[in-house]
C-alpha positions as a printed Julia matrix, in Angstrom:
626×3 Matrix{Float64}:
  -4.44  -34.25   19.89
  -5.78  -30.96   21.14
  -6.65  -31.2    24.78
  -9.85  -29.48   25.91
 -10.33  -29.33   29.64
 -13.81  -29.43   31.09
 -14.77  -28.53   34.63
 -17.75  -30.86   35.11
 -17.86  -30.6    38.91
 -17.17  -27.05   40.13
 -17.19  -28.26   43.76
 -14.22  -30.53   43.04
 -12.37  -28.31   40.7
  -8.86  -29.75   40.58
 -10.18  -33.32   40.34
 -12.53  -32.36   37.56
  -9.84  -30.68   35.5
  -7.47  -33.64   35.83
 -10.21  -36.17   35.1
 -11.19  -34.28   31.93
  -7.66  -33.93   30.58
  -8.77  -35.48   27.32
 -12.33  -34.5    26.51
 -14.8   -37.1    25.35
 -17.75  -34.94   24.47
 -21.17  -36.5    24.08
 -22.2   -37.07   20.48
 -24.47  -34.2    19.37
 -27.77  -34.91   17.73
 -27.72  -35.89   14.08
 -30.6   -33.5    13.44
 -29.41  -30.12   14.72
 -31.81  -27.29   15.23
 -32.45  -24.91   12.37
 -31.23  -22.15   14.71
 -27.77  -23.7    14.91
 -25.03  -21.12   14.31
 -22.58  -23.85   13.37
 -21.73  -24.41    9.74
 -19.04  -25.67    7.43
 -18.04  -25.05    3.81
 -18.09  -28.19    1.7
 -18.08  -28.62   -2.06
 -21.25  -30.71   -2.11
 -22.44  -29.06   -5.33
 -19.3   -29.84   -7.28
 -19.44  -33.36   -8.62
 -15.77  -33.3    -9.47
 -14.95  -33.33   -5.73
 -17.24  -36.34   -5.08
 -18.04  -37.68   -1.64
 -21.22  -35.56   -1.37
 -23.42  -38.0     0.49
 -20.63  -39.2     2.77
 -19.62  -35.6     3.54
 -23.19  -34.66    4.48
 -23.56  -37.7     6.74
 -20.27  -36.99    8.52
 -21.05  -33.28    8.88
 -24.4   -34.05   10.48
 -22.88  -36.67   12.76
 -20.49  -34.04   14.07
 -23.46  -31.9    15.1
 -22.76  -29.16   12.54
 -26.01  -27.63   11.38
 -25.4   -26.06    7.96
 -23.42  -26.49    4.75
 -22.24  -23.68    2.45
 -21.51  -24.37   -1.2
 -21.54  -22.73   -4.64
 -24.49  -22.42   -7.03
 -22.97  -21.62  -10.43
 -25.28  -19.63  -12.71
 -23.19  -20.77  -15.68
 -24.14  -24.39  -14.97
 -27.8   -23.55  -14.52
 -28.19  -21.55  -17.73
 -25.23  -21.99  -20.1
 -27.1   -20.58  -23.1
 -28.66  -17.15  -23.45
 -32.45  -17.33  -22.97
 -32.09  -21.04  -22.29
 -34.09  -22.89  -19.61
 -32.76  -23.19  -16.07
 -31.38  -26.58  -15.07
 -31.2   -26.94  -11.3
 -30.92  -30.72  -11.22
 -27.37  -30.66   -9.79
 -28.6   -28.5    -6.93
 -31.74  -30.51   -6.42
 -29.52  -33.49   -5.61
 -27.1   -31.57   -3.39
 -29.84  -29.86   -1.36
 -31.67  -33.18   -1.01
 -28.47  -34.77    0.35
 -28.21  -32.0     2.95
 -31.86  -32.24    3.92
 -31.66  -35.99    4.32
 -29.14  -35.36    7.13
 -31.04  -32.43    8.69
 -28.61  -29.85    7.33
 -29.42  -26.34    6.15
 -27.98  -25.4     2.79
 -26.43  -21.95    2.29
 -26.14  -21.26   -1.47
 -23.55  -18.87   -2.86
 -25.01  -17.44   -6.11
 -21.91  -17.04   -8.2
 -20.22  -17.33  -11.64
 -22.32  -15.86  -14.43
 -22.16  -17.59  -17.83
 -19.98  -16.06  -20.52
 -22.97  -14.6   -22.28
 -23.9   -12.67  -19.12
 -20.39  -11.42  -18.31
 -19.84   -8.88  -16.9
 -22.84   -9.44  -14.71
 -23.49   -5.76  -13.98
 -24.26   -5.28  -17.69
 -26.82   -8.09  -17.66
 -28.88   -7.28  -14.59
 -32.19   -8.37  -16.1
 -30.81  -11.85  -16.74
 -29.17  -11.89  -13.29
 -32.49  -11.0   -11.65
 -34.23  -13.76  -13.58
 -31.66  -16.32  -12.34
 -31.89  -15.23   -8.71
 -35.71  -15.14   -8.81
 -35.86  -18.59  -10.4
 -33.56  -20.08   -7.76
 -35.41  -18.55   -4.79
 -38.8   -19.43   -6.26
 -37.68  -23.06   -6.7
 -36.26  -23.61   -3.22
 -37.95  -20.98   -1.04
 -37.68  -21.77    2.67
 -35.51  -24.8     1.92
 -32.71  -22.25    1.46
 -33.66  -19.5     3.96
 -30.52  -17.5     3.14
 -28.86  -16.74   -0.21
 -25.33  -15.28   -0.36
 -24.72  -12.88   -3.23
 -21.39  -13.88   -4.72
 -18.13  -14.94   -3.11
 -15.44  -12.41   -2.33
 -16.49   -9.85   -4.96
 -13.79   -7.54   -3.6
 -11.15   -9.84   -5.14
 -10.33   -9.8    -8.82
 -10.12  -13.61   -8.94
 -13.85  -13.89   -8.14
 -15.22  -10.62   -9.51
 -13.53  -11.23  -12.88
 -12.03   -7.76  -13.3
 -10.85   -4.93  -11.11
 -13.18   -4.97   -8.07
 -15.75   -2.2    -8.19
 -17.91   -1.6    -5.1
 -20.48    0.54   -6.97
 -21.0    -2.17   -9.59
 -21.3    -4.81   -6.9
 -23.96   -2.64   -5.24
 -25.96   -2.76   -8.47
 -25.65   -6.53   -8.58
 -26.68   -6.78   -4.91
 -29.69   -4.5    -5.35
 -30.88   -6.5    -8.36
 -30.5    -9.75   -6.43
 -32.35   -8.34   -3.41
 -35.32   -7.22   -5.51
 -35.52  -10.55   -7.33
 -35.24  -12.66   -4.18
 -37.93  -10.69   -2.36
 -40.3   -10.99   -5.31
 -39.91  -14.75   -5.19
 -40.08  -15.13   -1.39
 -40.06  -12.13    0.96
 -38.99  -14.34    3.88
 -35.65  -15.28    2.31
 -32.66  -13.41    3.74
 -30.3   -11.81    1.18
 -26.7   -11.84    2.37
 -24.14   -9.3     1.22
 -20.82  -10.93    0.41
 -19.04  -12.92    1.55
 -16.31  -10.4     1.48
 -12.67  -11.34    1.64
 -11.43  -10.08    4.98
 -13.32   -7.09    6.37
 -12.64   -4.48    3.68
 -14.05   -1.33    5.29
 -13.33    1.12    2.39
 -14.85   -1.28   -0.17
 -17.9    -1.94    1.98
 -18.36    1.76    2.68
 -18.54    2.35   -1.06
 -21.06   -0.47   -1.45
 -23.3     1.08    1.18
 -22.91    4.57   -0.24
 -23.83    3.25   -3.69
 -27.28    2.1    -2.52
 -26.33   -1.31   -1.15
 -27.4    -0.23    2.32
 -31.05   -1.0     1.53
 -30.37   -4.27   -0.28
 -29.29   -6.85    2.29
 -30.59   -8.56    5.41
 -27.21   -9.74    6.76
 -23.55   -9.37    5.81
 -21.02  -12.15    5.27
 -17.31  -11.71    5.92
 -14.22  -13.93    5.63
 -11.95  -12.51    8.35
  -8.99  -14.88    7.84
  -5.93  -14.3    10.01
  -3.88  -17.39    9.12
  -1.11  -18.2     9.71
  -1.62  -16.04   12.8
  -3.85  -16.54   15.81
  -7.34  -15.05   15.76
  -6.62  -12.54   18.52
  -6.69   -9.57   18.41
  -7.43   -9.14   14.7
 -10.77  -10.91   14.76
 -12.38   -8.76   17.46
 -10.83   -5.6    15.95
 -12.28   -6.38   12.51
 -15.75   -7.19   13.82
 -15.76   -4.01   15.87
 -14.76   -1.98   12.82
 -17.57   -3.58   10.83
 -20.11   -2.84   13.57
 -18.95    0.74   13.61
 -19.35    1.12    9.86
 -22.82   -0.38    9.87
 -23.74    1.99   12.66
 -22.66    4.97   10.55
 -25.28    3.95    7.97
 -27.99    3.26   10.52
 -27.96   -0.52   10.05
 -26.02   -1.58   13.14
 -28.65   -4.24   13.84
 -27.93   -6.15   10.63
 -26.66   -9.66   11.47
 -23.03  -10.54   10.72
 -22.19  -14.01    9.43
 -18.68  -15.39    9.19
 -19.23  -17.5     6.09
 -15.59  -18.53    5.81
 -12.83  -18.81    8.38
 -10.14  -21.39    8.86
  -6.47  -22.28    9.24
  -4.62  -24.72    6.95
  -2.26  -27.5     8.04
  -0.05  -27.78    4.95
   3.61  -28.76    5.01
   6.07  -25.92    5.54
   7.38  -25.78    2.0
   9.45  -22.61    1.66
   9.56  -21.31   -1.88
  12.38  -19.05   -2.97
  15.27  -20.75   -1.2
  17.39  -21.13   -4.36
  16.82  -17.43   -5.04
  17.8   -16.61   -1.48
  21.11  -18.36   -2.0
  21.68  -16.33   -5.19
  20.82  -13.03   -3.52
  23.13  -13.66   -0.59
  25.95  -14.67   -2.93
  25.43  -11.45   -4.93
  25.46   -9.43   -1.72
  28.69  -11.02   -0.42
  30.48  -13.07   -3.07
  33.31  -13.85   -0.67
  31.08  -15.42    2.0
  31.67  -19.19    2.24
  29.03  -20.05    4.86
  26.32  -18.04    6.55
  25.26  -17.55   10.16
  21.61  -16.55    9.79
  18.74  -15.61   12.01
  15.18  -16.19   10.82
  13.29  -13.23   12.3
  10.01  -14.94   13.15
   6.77  -12.98   12.97
   4.54  -15.83   14.11
   4.55  -18.32   16.97
   4.26  -21.23   14.52
   6.79  -23.02   12.37
   9.81  -20.78   12.82
  12.19  -23.6    13.67
  11.09  -25.57   10.65
  11.57  -22.63    8.28
  14.95  -21.87    9.81
  16.1   -25.46    9.3
  15.13  -25.35    5.64
  16.9   -22.04    5.15
  20.11  -23.48    6.6
  19.85  -26.58    4.38
  19.49  -24.42    1.25
  22.6   -22.35    1.91
  26.27  -23.38    1.39
  27.66  -26.19    3.59
  28.43  -25.06    7.11
  25.61  -22.47    7.17
  23.29  -22.2    10.19
  19.96  -20.56   10.87
  18.0   -20.09   14.07
  14.47  -18.72   14.54
  14.37  -15.84   17.03
  12.06  -12.96   17.89
  11.8   -10.1    20.33
  14.49   -9.73   22.96
  16.2   -12.96   21.89
  16.71  -11.53   18.4
  17.98   -8.23   19.74
  20.43  -10.01   22.02
  21.76  -12.2    19.22
  22.35   -9.23   16.95
  24.12   -7.39   19.75
  26.54  -10.31   20.13
  27.84   -9.7    16.6
  27.92  -13.35   15.46
  25.26  -13.02   12.69
  25.87  -12.56    8.98
  22.3   -12.32    7.72
  18.78  -11.72    9.03
  16.09  -13.48    7.0
  12.6   -12.0     7.14
   9.54  -14.26    6.7
   8.54  -15.44    3.24
   4.92  -14.25    3.49
   5.12  -10.43    3.18
   5.22   -9.95    6.95
   8.09   -8.7     9.06
   8.64   -8.16   12.83
   8.36   -4.41   13.13
   9.08   -4.42   16.84
  12.71   -5.47   16.22
  13.23   -3.31   13.15
  15.5    -0.78   14.92
  17.85   -3.57   15.95
  17.88   -5.01   12.43
  18.53   -1.58   10.93
  21.48   -1.08   13.28
  22.72   -4.52   12.22
  22.59   -3.49    8.53
  24.32   -0.2     9.26
  27.17   -2.14   10.86
  27.6    -4.4     7.82
  25.0    -7.13    8.11
  22.75   -8.46    5.34
  18.94   -8.32    5.51
  17.04  -10.58    3.12
  13.3   -10.38    2.45
  11.79  -12.68   -0.19
   8.15  -12.42    0.79
   6.92  -10.98   -2.51
   6.18   -7.48   -1.25
   9.15   -6.93    1.09
   8.43   -5.47    4.52
   4.74   -5.06    3.79
   2.69   -6.28    6.73
   4.18   -5.14   10.04
   3.87   -7.62   12.92
   4.37   -6.91   16.61
   4.96   -9.43   19.38
   2.49   -8.19   21.97
   3.42  -10.93   24.48
   5.85  -13.85   24.36
   4.74  -15.94   21.4
   1.73  -13.68   20.64
   1.92  -11.78   17.35
  -0.41   -9.17   15.93
  -0.34   -8.25   12.24
  -1.23   -4.82   10.83
  -3.43   -5.48    7.8
  -2.36   -2.23    6.1
   0.88   -2.62    4.23
   0.99    1.12    3.57
   1.62    1.78    7.24
   5.12    0.29    7.07
   6.24    2.82    4.45
   8.27    4.94    6.93
  10.32    1.84    7.86
  10.94    0.94    4.19
  12.16    4.49    3.6
  14.77    4.1     6.32
  16.23    1.24    4.3
  15.92    3.28    1.09
  13.65    0.55   -0.25
  11.2     1.62   -2.97
   8.5    -0.83   -4.12
   6.3    -1.03   -7.17
   3.09   -2.94   -7.93
   0.05   -2.55  -10.15
  -2.06   -1.03   -7.39
   0.6     1.56   -6.68
   1.18    2.48  -10.32
  -1.32    1.52  -13.07
   1.54    1.35  -15.58
   3.07   -1.55  -13.68
   2.26   -4.98  -15.09
   0.18   -7.26  -12.87
   2.48  -10.16  -13.58
   5.36  -11.09  -15.8
   8.2   -13.57  -16.25
  11.45  -12.33  -14.74
  14.79  -13.6   -16.05
  18.31  -13.58  -14.52
  20.77  -10.81  -15.13
  24.51  -11.33  -15.63
  24.96  -10.62  -11.91
  22.49  -13.39  -11.08
  24.31  -15.92  -13.24
  27.63  -14.88  -11.75
  26.12  -15.56   -8.29
  25.2   -19.09   -9.33
  21.51  -18.6   -10.13
  19.72  -21.82  -10.95
  16.04  -21.07  -11.57
  13.19  -21.75  -13.92
  14.39  -21.49  -17.55
  10.91  -20.14  -18.4
  11.42  -17.3   -15.94
  10.08  -16.66  -12.47
   6.53  -15.35  -12.02
   6.87  -11.83  -10.6
   4.08   -9.55   -9.38
   5.96   -7.1    -7.22
   8.96   -4.98   -8.17
  11.64   -2.65   -6.78
  12.85    0.78   -7.9
  16.17    2.59   -7.24
  14.69    6.06   -6.73
  15.53    6.25   -3.0
  19.14    5.14   -3.18
  21.95    7.35   -1.96
  24.81    8.45   -4.2
  27.15    5.86   -2.69
  24.71    2.93   -2.85
  25.13    0.18   -5.47
  22.01   -1.4    -6.92
  22.35   -4.93   -8.4
  19.29   -6.17  -10.32
  19.05   -9.97  -10.14
  15.79  -10.74  -11.97
  14.24   -8.41  -14.55
  11.24   -8.38  -16.88
  12.12   -8.11  -20.59
  11.0    -4.99  -22.4
  11.41   -1.33  -21.72
   9.74    0.9   -19.16
  10.31    4.47  -17.99
  13.37    4.48  -15.78
  14.61    1.11  -17.0
  13.39   -2.51  -16.86
  11.1    -3.81  -14.14
  13.26   -5.38  -11.47
  11.74   -8.31   -9.58
  14.71   -9.18   -7.37
  17.69   -7.07   -6.4
  20.48   -6.37   -3.97
  21.41   -3.01   -2.51
  24.99   -2.67   -1.34
  24.86    0.39    0.86
  27.44    3.11    1.0
  27.81    6.22    3.08
  26.26    5.81    6.52
  25.45    2.12    6.02
  27.88   -0.75    5.44
  25.59   -3.69    4.9
  23.27   -5.01    2.21
  19.57   -5.5     1.5
  18.4    -8.42   -0.68
  14.75   -8.43   -1.76
  12.47  -10.3    -4.18
   9.03   -9.74   -5.65
   8.78  -13.36   -6.77
   6.11  -14.92   -4.61
   4.75  -18.45   -4.89
   1.24  -19.51   -3.99
   2.3   -21.43   -0.87
   2.46  -19.81    2.55
   5.76  -20.53    4.27
   4.48  -20.61    7.83
   2.94  -23.92    8.86
   0.03  -24.4    11.24
   0.03  -27.77   12.94
  -3.13  -29.73   13.67
  -3.17  -28.9    17.39
  -3.0   -25.18   16.67
  -5.76  -25.5    14.05
  -8.02  -27.04   16.69
  -7.19  -24.37   19.24
  -7.78  -21.54   16.77
 -11.11  -23.01   15.74
 -12.4   -22.94   19.33
 -10.94  -19.51   20.07
 -12.25  -17.89   16.88
 -15.69  -19.48   17.33
 -15.86  -18.3    20.95
 -14.87  -14.76   19.92
 -17.42  -14.62   17.1
 -20.32  -15.79   19.26
 -19.3   -13.5    22.13
 -19.38  -10.56   19.7
 -22.86  -11.45   18.45
 -21.99  -13.07   15.15
 -25.08  -14.79   13.73
 -23.38  -17.77   12.08
 -19.92  -19.35   11.71
 -18.84  -21.5     8.75
 -15.47  -23.23    8.98
 -13.55  -23.48    5.71
 -13.72  -26.37    5.02
 -14.89  -29.88    5.98
 -12.64  -32.24    3.96
  -9.1   -31.51    2.81
  -8.21  -32.58   -0.72
  -4.49  -32.81    0.12
  -3.55  -33.0    -3.55
  -0.49  -30.83   -3.04
   1.19  -31.28    0.36
   2.6   -27.75    0.22
  -0.44  -25.8    -1.03
  -2.38  -24.28    1.86
  -5.7   -24.32   -0.02
  -5.67  -28.15    0.04
  -5.34  -28.42    3.85
  -8.03  -26.34    5.53
 -10.26  -29.31    6.24
 -11.49  -30.64    9.56
 -10.69  -34.07    8.13
  -7.99  -35.49    5.9
  -8.79  -36.56    2.33
  -9.73  -40.04    3.55
 -12.14  -38.5     6.1
  -9.93  -39.43    9.06
 -10.54  -36.62   11.54
  -8.1   -33.94   12.55
  -8.15  -32.69   16.15
 -10.09  -29.68   14.84
 -13.13  -31.86   14.13
 -13.19  -33.12   17.71
 -12.69  -29.51   18.9
 -15.71  -28.37   16.88
 -17.78  -31.24   18.32
 -16.59  -30.36   21.85
 -17.66  -26.75   21.36
 -21.08  -27.71   20.03
 -21.6   -30.11   22.91
 -20.57  -27.44   25.42
 -22.7   -24.72   23.73
 -25.61  -26.44   21.96
 -27.84  -24.64   19.48
 -30.24  -22.37   21.29
 -27.75  -21.25   23.89
 -27.74  -17.55   24.78
 -24.53  -15.61   25.17
 -23.93  -14.02   28.58
 -22.78  -10.45   28.88
 -19.26  -10.87   30.19
 -16.1    -9.07   29.02
 -14.45  -10.98   26.19
 -10.95   -9.98   27.28
  -9.58   -8.88   30.63
  -7.33   -5.91   29.78
  -5.17   -6.47   32.87
  -4.48  -10.22   32.56
  -5.05  -10.74   28.81
  -7.41  -13.63   29.63
 -10.15  -14.33   27.08
 -13.48  -15.66   28.26
 -16.8   -16.48   26.58
 -19.78  -17.64   28.59
 -23.35  -18.69   27.76
 -26.58  -20.1    29.17
 -27.67  -23.4    27.64
 -31.27  -24.19   26.67
 -31.58  -26.24   29.87
 -30.71  -23.15   31.95
 -27.21  -24.23   32.97
 -24.2   -21.94   32.55
 -21.0   -22.87   30.74
 -18.06  -21.15   29.16
 -14.55  -21.34   27.82
 -11.37  -19.38   28.49
  -7.82  -19.18   27.25
  -4.85  -16.83   27.29
  -2.74  -16.43   24.13
   0.89  -17.31   24.74
   0.16  -19.05   28.06
  -3.07  -21.08   27.93
  -3.14  -21.8    24.22
  -5.57  -24.72   24.52
  -9.04  -23.41   25.48
 -10.45  -24.62   28.78
 -14.18  -25.37   29.0
 -16.01  -25.1    32.34
 -19.53  -25.62   33.64
 -21.27  -23.56   36.28
 -19.86  -20.29   37.46
 -16.45  -19.18   36.19
 -13.87  -20.87   38.45
 -11.41  -17.97   38.15
  -8.33  -18.05   40.38
  -8.43  -21.68   41.61
  -8.43  -23.08   38.1
  -5.93  -20.54   36.76
  -3.53  -21.41   39.56
  -3.22  -24.96   38.26
  -0.28  -25.71   36.03
  -2.12  -26.66   32.86
  -0.01  -28.53   30.3
   0.74  -26.53   27.16
  -0.95  -27.38   23.91
   0.7   -30.42   22.36
   1.86  -29.62   18.87
   2.34  -31.96   16.02
   5.89  -32.23   14.7
   5.89  -31.36   11.03
   8.34  -32.99    8.61
């Protein structure tokens, strides 16, 4: 369980903290105020997921005030010029209203006859106007599409100017139907500043009342990326004279899936191709997160030849181990990240004859830095790591770097792969990222392991390969562009609860208008697929610690509370603090310190400061994953 400490009696501080070691927050009202900033995503409009009425009842009981779910145009009007059928949404919205919940609709998915939507704006306007006219103030906000900056949701290559046209048409239609309804831009995947700038420049600046973002940071902690992204968004809105537009986080969450590590058989093949004579491997997993490293390292060791070992290390511990000289291979994370702060030590290790393996899909793409013990920050721009890739003579290829590159293909083993004992999918491995030999030195040997059939300028597309260095380097680099859908870094249930409170406190401290956790109930169909494990509850509705953490937060900061103007982060100590005034006039707040006080601490009254911080608070208890 996540432990949330509450200082209920500031005059007896130590006693209060000890007495509140396990919080038992009062049950919030089942009819939260319409002003509640607290929401949750739940598939209440999708009958295939079921459990609509039970979900609504449990959401309301938790004190959460709003539910976000899809409204599919294709279900409302499957035939061109056909009548609108909103019966599915009548039922879903009625279920929410029966529990005192606001419903946030995402207007999404045009029918085939109206695809692409930007070429059918008259029909799109008619749909939006019909929806808003039907529900009016029952749905005070309407969100215009979900993550249109992603191909998976937009339906083709994302185009900000075309989305601006869709947004403007929706805005005009909604205001005709009900001028009081707020039109929400987004929700955008991440905080894509260049995309959003183009939307605003294309006329979208006059066509929204609030903006929705999905600033996911998983599997990493919310700090400091969340405050950095919100600040960047505020700055952009200010450039266009709309800095006062509300910001809504309409999706944010952390999954608790099992730490299934895809690509381990391929790792074994790549290492064997790099050093055919190696009988067993002494490996280091170069962690770029404070979560799950030991679990991933154990699974790496189990996948390699008998007698192999693997230990998760970062920072100074990794540098010290490499300096000892008892390491054969460094394994980078399997999620396109890498620890940039130890790169120089790893490069020296490769120069001296060591093997570096990176099977994250896009090798060495997102640079991570350990800013404090156990506290990692990820750079969201993969392009920024290009100078480091050049030092390894690593050249990458992908469709967004070269339009001639296929988005995806099936990669098959080469003779070198079979000689190294490759045992993979007979139908080929799905590859989306590739490598090129155009940076290799004259003495380097390039060994393709997986290739796409067919011809291309410069030779076949290579999805996995080994570089045996010559000249000034004695070691090897093994990389793969085969990337599965499952993240390799696990987040346990205690960390999920902590991150919920911390991200919620950050958002409200920075003036965010609403916060929707993704999502309420986990489906848990696939134990290894992160998408099935974001929920506050398990599939059987048994609560995770995150649900109790959300309830604790709502009880500590009820709807109608007003944020106090205190610094979010102390630059000297690294302490985070969010404080507010409740509707009854009392003051309360929460603080934490990444890497030291992982579990947020609630307090009432004035900030206790030094006396409370001097106590030896127990660290966050973390669930042991299988």
